[in-house]
C-alpha positions as CSV (number, residue, x, y, z in Angstrom):
1,M,-0.1,-0.3,-0.2
2,F,3.3,2.3,0.9
3,D,4.1,1.4,-2.4
4,C,1.3,2.5,-4.8
5,V,0.8,5.8,-2.6
6,N,4.5,6.3,-3.8
7,V,3.7,6.0,-6.8
8,L,0.5,8.1,-7.1
9,L,2.9,11.2,-5.3
10,K,5.5,10.5,-8.3
11,M,2.3,10.3,-10.9
12,Q,1.1,13.6,-10.9
13,N,1.4,16.3,-13.4
14,T,3.0,19.6,-12.6
15,N,-0.4,21.6,-13.4
16,G,-1.7,19.3,-10.3
17,G,-3.9,16.8,-12.3
18,Y,-3.7,13.0,-13.1
19,A,-3.4,11.2,-16.3
20,S,-4.5,7.6,-16.9
21,Y,-0.7,5.5,-17.1
22,E,1.8,8.3,-17.4
23,T,2.8,11.4,-16.5
24,K,2.2,14.3,-19.9
25,R,5.3,14.2,-21.8
26,G,4.7,16.5,-25.2
27,G,2.1,19.3,-25.8
28,A,-1.2,18.7,-28.4
29,I,0.6,19.4,-31.2
30,L,1.2,16.1,-31.4
31,E,-2.6,14.8,-32.8
32,I,-1.3,16.3,-36.1
33,L,-0.1,12.8,-36.0
34,N,-2.6,10.5,-34.4
35,P,-2.7,7.5,-36.6
36,S,-5.8,6.4,-35.3
37,E,-9.3,6.4,-37.0
38,V,-11.4,5.4,-34.3
39,F,-9.5,7.5,-31.6
40,G,-9.0,10.9,-30.6
41,D,-6.8,13.1,-28.1
42,I,-4.2,10.3,-27.6
43,M,-0.8,10.7,-28.9
44,I,0.4,12.0,-24.9
45,D,-1.4,11.2,-22.0
46,Y,-3.5,13.6,-20.9
47,T,-4.9,14.7,-17.6
48,Y,-8.4,13.9,-16.6
49,V,-11.0,14.7,-13.6
50,E,-11.4,11.3,-13.6
51,C,-8.2,10.1,-12.4
52,T,-7.5,13.4,-10.6
53,S,-10.8,12.5,-8.5
54,A,-9.7,8.8,-7.9
55,A,-6.1,9.5,-7.1
56,M,-7.6,12.0,-4.4
57,G,-10.0,10.0,-2.7
58,A,-7.4,7.4,-2.0
59,L,-4.8,9.5,-0.8
60,K,-7.0,11.4,1.7
61,H,-8.2,8.0,2.0
62,F,-4.7,6.7,3.2
63,S,-3.9,9.5,5.4
64,E,-6.5,9.3,7.6
65,H,-5.3,5.6,7.7
66,Y,-1.3,6.5,8.1
67,P,-1.6,10.4,9.2
68,Q,2.7,9.7,9.4
69,H,3.8,8.7,5.8
70,R,4.9,11.3,3.9
71,T,2.4,13.9,5.7
72,Q,3.5,17.1,4.3
73,E,3.7,15.4,0.0
74,I,0.6,14.4,0.9
75,R,-1.1,17.6,2.2
76,D,0.6,19.5,-1.0
77,C,-0.3,16.6,-3.9
78,L,-4.3,17.3,-2.6
79,S,-3.9,20.6,-3.1
80,R,-2.1,20.9,-6.1
81,A,-4.9,18.5,-7.4
82,L,-7.9,20.4,-6.1
83,K,-6.7,23.5,-7.8
84,Y,-6.8,21.2,-10.9
85,V,-10.0,20.3,-10.7
86,L,-11.1,23.6,-9.5
87,S,-9.5,25.0,-12.7
88,I,-11.3,22.7,-15.8
89,Q,-15.0,23.4,-14.1
90,K,-17.0,24.7,-16.9
91,P,-19.5,27.7,-16.1
92,D,-22.3,25.8,-15.9
93,G,-20.8,23.9,-12.4
94,S,-19.8,20.5,-14.8
95,W,-16.8,19.0,-15.8
96,E,-16.4,17.5,-19.4
97,G,-15.8,14.0,-18.7
98,S,-14.0,11.5,-20.7
99,W,-14.7,7.9,-20.2
100,G,-17.8,7.7,-19.7
101,V,-20.7,10.2,-21.5
102,C,-19.6,12.9,-20.3
103,F,-20.5,16.2,-18.2
104,T,-22.7,13.7,-15.7
105,Y,-20.0,11.5,-15.8
106,G,-16.8,14.2,-15.0
107,T,-19.4,16.2,-13.0
108,W,-19.7,12.7,-10.4
109,F,-15.7,12.8,-10.4
110,G,-15.5,16.4,-10.0
111,L,-18.0,16.2,-6.8
112,E,-16.3,13.3,-5.3
113,A,-12.9,14.9,-5.7
114,L,-14.3,18.0,-3.7
115,G,-16.5,15.7,-1.3
116,C,-13.5,14.0,-0.5
117,M,-11.6,17.4,0.5
118,G,-14.2,18.4,3.0
119,R,-16.6,20.3,0.8
120,R,-19.8,18.9,1.6
121,F,-23.0,20.5,3.1
122,D,-23.6,18.5,5.9
123,L,-20.2,20.1,7.1
124,G,-21.3,23.1,6.8
125,T,-18.8,24.0,3.7
126,P,-20.3,23.5,0.1
127,G,-18.9,26.0,-1.3
128,S,-20.3,27.5,-4.5
129,E,-18.0,25.4,-6.5
130,V,-20.0,22.3,-5.0
131,R,-23.4,24.4,-5.2
132,A,-22.8,24.8,-8.8
133,A,-22.3,21.4,-9.8
134,C,-25.4,20.2,-7.8
135,D,-27.6,22.6,-9.6
136,F,-26.1,21.3,-12.9
137,L,-27.5,18.3,-12.3
138,L,-30.6,18.5,-10.7
139,S,-31.5,21.1,-13.5
140,H,-31.0,17.5,-15.9
141,Q,-32.8,15.9,-13.7
142,M,-36.1,14.2,-15.9
143,E,-39.4,13.5,-15.7
144,D,-39.1,10.2,-14.2
145,G,-37.0,11.2,-11.4
146,G,-33.7,10.1,-13.7
147,W,-31.0,11.3,-15.6
148,G,-30.0,10.8,-19.0
149,E,-27.1,12.1,-21.5
150,D,-26.6,11.0,-24.7
151,F,-23.0,10.0,-26.5
152,A,-23.7,13.3,-28.7
153,S,-22.3,15.1,-25.8
154,C,-19.0,13.7,-26.4
155,E,-19.0,14.5,-30.2
156,E,-20.0,17.9,-29.8
157,R,-19.1,18.3,-26.0
158,R,-22.0,19.8,-24.9
159,Y,-25.0,18.8,-22.9
160,V,-27.6,17.3,-25.1
161,Q,-30.2,15.2,-23.6
162,S,-31.1,11.6,-24.1
163,E,-35.2,11.0,-24.9
164,Q,-35.5,8.4,-22.1
165,S,-33.2,8.8,-18.9
166,Q,-30.4,6.0,-18.2
167,L,-29.7,3.8,-15.4
168,V,-26.3,4.7,-15.8
169,N,-26.4,8.4,-15.9
170,T,-29.2,8.1,-12.9
171,C,-26.5,6.5,-10.6
172,W,-23.9,8.9,-11.9
173,A,-25.4,11.6,-10.9
174,L,-26.9,10.6,-7.3
175,M,-23.4,9.3,-6.3
176,G,-21.8,12.8,-7.1
177,L,-24.9,14.1,-5.3
178,M,-24.6,12.0,-2.2
179,A,-20.5,12.4,-2.7
180,V,-20.9,15.9,-1.6
181,R,-24.2,14.9,1.4
182,Y,-26.8,17.1,-0.9
183,P,-29.3,17.9,1.9
184,D,-32.7,17.7,-0.2
185,T,-33.7,14.0,-0.2
186,K,-36.1,14.1,-2.5
187,P,-34.3,13.9,-6.0
188,I,-32.2,11.3,-4.4
189,E,-35.0,9.2,-3.6
190,R,-36.5,9.8,-7.1
191,G,-33.7,8.5,-9.1
192,I,-32.9,5.7,-6.6
193,K,-36.9,5.0,-7.8
194,V,-36.4,4.9,-10.8
195,I,-33.1,2.4,-10.6
196,M,-35.6,-0.2,-8.3
197,E,-38.4,0.3,-10.7
198,R,-36.2,-1.5,-13.1
199,Q,-34.8,-3.8,-11.9
200,L,-35.4,-7.5,-13.2
201,P,-36.7,-10.4,-11.8
202,N,-33.1,-11.9,-11.0
203,G,-31.6,-8.3,-9.8
204,D,-30.1,-7.9,-13.3
205,W,-30.7,-4.6,-15.1
206,E,-31.1,-4.8,-19.3
207,E,-28.9,-2.5,-21.4
208,E,-29.8,0.7,-22.3
209,A,-28.0,3.2,-24.7
210,T,-24.1,3.8,-25.3
211,K,-23.1,5.1,-21.5
212,R,-19.2,4.6,-21.9
213,S,-16.2,6.8,-24.3
214,V,-12.9,6.2,-24.9
215,Q,-11.4,9.2,-26.3
216,Q,-14.1,10.7,-27.6
217,D,-14.9,8.4,-30.6
218,L,-14.8,5.1,-29.5
219,R,-18.2,3.6,-28.4
220,H,-18.7,0.7,-25.7
221,F,-21.5,-1.0,-25.5
222,L,-21.3,-3.0,-21.5
223,H,-23.7,-4.4,-19.7
224,Q,-25.4,-2.6,-17.0
225,L,-24.0,-5.0,-14.5
226,Q,-21.2,-5.6,-14.8
227,E,-20.1,-2.3,-15.1
228,H,-21.7,0.6,-13.1
229,I,-24.7,-0.6,-11.0
230,P,-22.6,-2.6,-9.0
231,Y,-20.4,0.9,-7.9
232,M,-23.6,2.5,-6.0
233,D,-22.5,2.3,-2.4
234,P,-25.5,0.7,-0.8
235,W,-25.0,2.6,2.4
236,E,-24.8,6.2,0.8
237,V,-28.4,4.5,-0.9
238,L,-30.1,4.4,2.9
239,Q,-28.2,6.9,4.1
240,A,-29.9,9.5,1.5
241,L,-33.6,7.7,2.3
242,P,-35.6,9.3,4.9
243,K,-35.3,7.9,8.3
244,E,-38.6,7.5,8.9
245,G,-41.9,6.7,7.3
246,N,-42.9,3.4,5.3
247,V,-40.0,3.1,3.0
248,V,-38.2,0.0,2.4
249,V,-35.6,-1.1,0.4
250,T,-34.1,-3.9,-1.5
251,F,-31.2,-3.2,-3.3
252,W,-29.0,-5.7,-4.4
253,C,-25.4,-4.5,-4.6
254,P,-22.9,-7.7,-5.9
255,I,-19.9,-5.7,-5.3
256,L,-18.8,-3.6,-2.8
257,H,-17.9,0.1,-3.3
258,H,-14.3,0.3,-2.8
259,V,-12.6,3.6,-1.6
């Protein structure tokens, strides 16, 4: 575990962000030499809100359990990463994702990053950035309580609403709201209801629309249960529900959420 943390500290880019497998070694001008017909922006490993958020969460969690290991370096690393995440937030409060569709996905990771740094409603310190991100998500909640973002968002680099809500987008939006402990549980309950209502008798969910994007162009059709639904933390779901009343939740999750 200590070796893993040492690697994460070494992998941070000078702008504070994290890429997927190596530090940045060139400029975007190298994309002129891109030979691929299905991938965009692949000639160097760029920094992403998703990778940065994941690294932040891991380092923050580690530092809470092992506060004596490279304490100041981890603190400085997290500070730089936070500045990077804030610097790439869009004016509408969203983040653009690169590994999923698209602004819903990126905003989930952005909120996870801010939440792990203590910018949460339950702590009384959400900040304007968290409020703006939550407002962005809530502004796109659909009439049935779910969220749905079309793959065209990745191509046009703007939010494109899908015709129907999608389970995956709904999960991402809910996890973003819960990461910062959004205080109004009603929109969260509505989203959870959508997920529960679409669950099949065998505990599975039907595959819906395109939900993953890799480097802007390549579309992945992967199964809901195998990839996305398992990453919803059952405890967070239960915490989001009312403490009183006759609500009974049956939400089976085969894979525990790993921090």
